[in-house]
C-alpha positions in Angstrom: 28.2 31.4 29.3 29.0 35.0 28.2 32.3 36.0 26.7 32.0 39.3 28.5 34.5 39.2 31.3 32.4 40.8 34.1 29.2 38.9 33.7 28.0 35.3 33.5 25.2 35.3 30.9 23.4 37.8 28.7 19.6 38.3 28.5 18.3 40.3 25.5 14.5 40.9 25.8 15.1 43.6 23.2 17.7 43.9 20.4 18.8 46.9 18.3 19.7 50.4 19.2 20.7 53.8 17.8 23.7 56.0 18.3 23.6 58.7 21.0 27.3 59.6 21.8 30.9 59.0 20.7 31.1 55.6 22.4 28.5 54.3 20.0 30.6 55.0 16.8 32.0 51.5 16.4 29.3 49.6 18.2 30.0 45.9 18.5 26.3 45.1 18.9 25.5 46.7 15.5 28.2 44.8 13.7 27.1 41.5 15.4 23.4 42.2 14.7 23.9 42.8 11.0 26.1 39.7 10.8 23.3 37.6 12.5 20.7 39.0 10.2 22.8 38.0 7.2 23.1 34.5 8.6 19.3 34.3 9.0 19.5 34.1 12.8 16.1 34.1 14.5 15.5 37.4 16.4 17.7 39.5 14.2 15.4 39.8 11.1 15.4 43.6 11.6 19.2 43.8 12.0 20.0 46.6 14.4 16.6 48.3 14.4 15.1 48.3 17.9 13.0 45.2 18.3 11.1 43.6 21.2 11.5 39.9 21.9 8.5 38.8 24.0 9.5 35.2 23.6 12.7 35.9 25.5 11.0 37.5 28.5 10.7 34.3 30.6 14.2 33.0 30.0 15.5 33.8 33.5 12.5 32.0 35.1 13.9 28.7 33.7 17.2 29.0 35.5 17.3 28.2 39.2 21.0 28.6 39.7 21.9 32.1 40.8 23.4 33.9 37.8 24.7 37.3 36.9 22.8 38.5 33.8 23.9 41.4 31.7 20.6 42.8 30.5 20.4 43.9 26.8 24.0 43.4 25.7 22.6 43.9 22.2 20.4 46.9 23.0 19.6 49.6 25.6 16.9 49.0 28.1 16.0 52.7 28.1 15.9 53.2 24.4 13.4 55.9 23.3 11.3 53.2 21.4 10.9 51.0 24.5 7.3 50.9 25.5 6.8 51.5 29.2 4.5 48.5 29.5 7.2 46.2 28.0 9.8 47.6 30.3 7.5 46.9 33.2 7.3 43.3 32.1 11.1 43.0 32.1 11.2 44.5 35.6 8.5 42.1 36.7 10.7 39.1 35.6 13.5 40.6 37.6 11.3 40.8 40.7 10.2 37.2 40.2 13.8 35.9 40.1 15.6 37.3 43.3 18.2 34.5 43.0 19.7 36.3 40.0 21.7 39.5 39.7 20.8 41.8 36.7 23.4 44.2 35.5 21.8 47.0 33.5 23.9 49.5 31.6 22.6 52.5 29.7 23.8 55.6 27.7 20.3 57.0 28.2 20.6 58.2 31.8 17.7 60.7 31.6 15.2 58.0 30.5 16.5 55.7 33.3 16.2 58.5 35.9 12.7 59.3 34.7 11.6 55.7 34.8 12.9 55.1 38.3 11.7 58.4 39.7 8.4 56.8 40.7 9.5 53.2 40.9 11.8 51.4 43.3 14.9 49.7 41.8 14.7 45.9 42.6 17.4 44.9 45.1 18.9 42.4 42.6 19.7 45.1 40.0 23.1 46.5 39.5 22.6 49.8 37.7 25.2 51.4 35.4 26.0 54.1 32.9 28.6 54.3 30.1 31.4 56.9 30.6 33.5 57.0 27.5 34.5 60.6 27.6 34.1 64.0 29.4 31.4 65.5 27.2 28.7 62.7 27.2 30.0 60.2 29.7 31.0 62.0 32.8 27.7 63.9 33.2 25.9 60.5 33.3 27.5 59.8 36.7 25.5 62.4 38.5 22.2 61.0 37.2 23.2 57.5 38.3 24.3 58.7 41.7 20.9 60.1 42.4 19.1 56.8 41.9 18.7 54.4 44.8 20.2 51.0 43.8 22.0 48.2 45.5 25.0 48.5 43.3 25.8 51.4 41.0 28.6 51.0 38.4 30.4 52.7 35.6 31.4 51.1 32.3 34.3 53.2 31.1 34.5 51.5 27.8 35.6 52.3 25.2 37.8 54.8 27.1 38.4 57.5 24.5 40.3 60.1 26.5 41.6 61.1 29.9 38.4 61.8 31.8 40.3 63.7 34.5 39.1 63.9 38.1 35.8 62.2 38.8 33.6 62.1 41.9 32.9 58.4 42.7 30.7 59.1 45.7 27.9 56.6 45.7 29.5 54.5 43.0 30.4 50.9 43.8 32.2 49.5 40.8 34.2 50.9 37.8 34.9 48.8 34.7 37.5 50.1 32.2 38.4 48.9 28.8 39.7 49.8 25.3 37.9 49.4 22.0 37.9 46.4 19.8 37.4 45.9 16.1 39.0 47.0 12.8 38.2 50.7 13.4 39.1 50.7 17.1 40.3 53.9 18.7 43.4 53.5 20.9 43.4 53.8 24.7 46.4 55.1 26.6 47.7 53.4 29.8 47.8 56.7 31.7 44.1 57.2 31.1 43.2 53.8 32.6 45.7 54.2 35.5 44.2 57.6 36.3 40.9 55.9 36.9 42.4 53.0 38.8 44.1 55.3 41.2 40.9 57.3 41.9 39.1 54.0 42.5 41.7 53.0 45.0 41.6 56.4 46.8 37.8 56.4 47.0 37.5 52.7 47.9 35.6 51.7 44.7 36.1 48.2 43.1 38.1 48.4 39.8 37.8 45.9 36.9 40.1 46.2 33.9 38.2 44.4 31.2 40.6 44.5 28.2 43.1 46.5 26.1 41.1 45.7 23.0 42.7 46.1 19.6 45.4 48.5 20.7 48.0 47.2 23.2 49.6 49.1 26.1 52.5 49.8 23.8 50.3 51.4 21.2 50.6 48.5 18.7 47.5 47.0 17.0 47.1 43.3 17.7 44.3 40.8 18.3 42.2 41.5 21.4 43.2 38.2 22.9 46.9 38.8 22.4 46.7 42.3 24.1 45.0 40.7 27.1 43.9 42.5 30.2 47.1 43.2 32.2 47.4 46.8 33.4 50.7 47.9 35.0 51.7 44.3 35.5 48.4 43.2 37.2 45.1 41.7 36.3 42.4 43.9 38.0 39.3 41.8 38.6 37.6 43.4 41.6 33.9 43.1 42.1 31.8 45.4 44.4 30.9 42.7 46.9 34.6 42.2 47.6 35.2 45.7 48.7 34.6 46.5 52.4 
């Protein structure tokens, strides 16, 4: 089971990544990858360098129970070093396992758009982009909106500023969260509530993942202590629950 609140398991056919925007600054996957390398964990010999893991490709085939998989929690499926033929193999596994749901999240919206410009997105894929700020994050929404997918979602985490008014047409689900870790940047309640209200107005499922290191009162604590209550409520909506 995954510790990520909005999924059930993770599947990492590749590991490692590189920074492309402000949301990457304190990447949890980088910290974890380097820790796993120091521990001698198999699959992390290269630390946070982009690496293919062919031996992990068939993992979902061995699970019959329908499962929500977050694909590449430790990487980016559309990384510039990803060979198209290996990406095709990943999509083939997804096609072969229609009982599962695959949640794919990227900060490389152009590469994703290009890949799916001449390929159909499998029905069991939920396709998402990261939206951490106005400069890099918000423009990703339009790229996602113009791809045909069963579910399209936004991961607004870490939320680094008030992103203002956003057009959620064609978007099914929005996840919001603050940053974790020693160097975490704070998130303000008003920023998160601005997004929640827009989701409510536009009939989009809203999921508040966490406060992270900084609480609603602006005090640093453990992530667990700060919890995931926003305005007195735990928001755990999923797209299939919205009519």
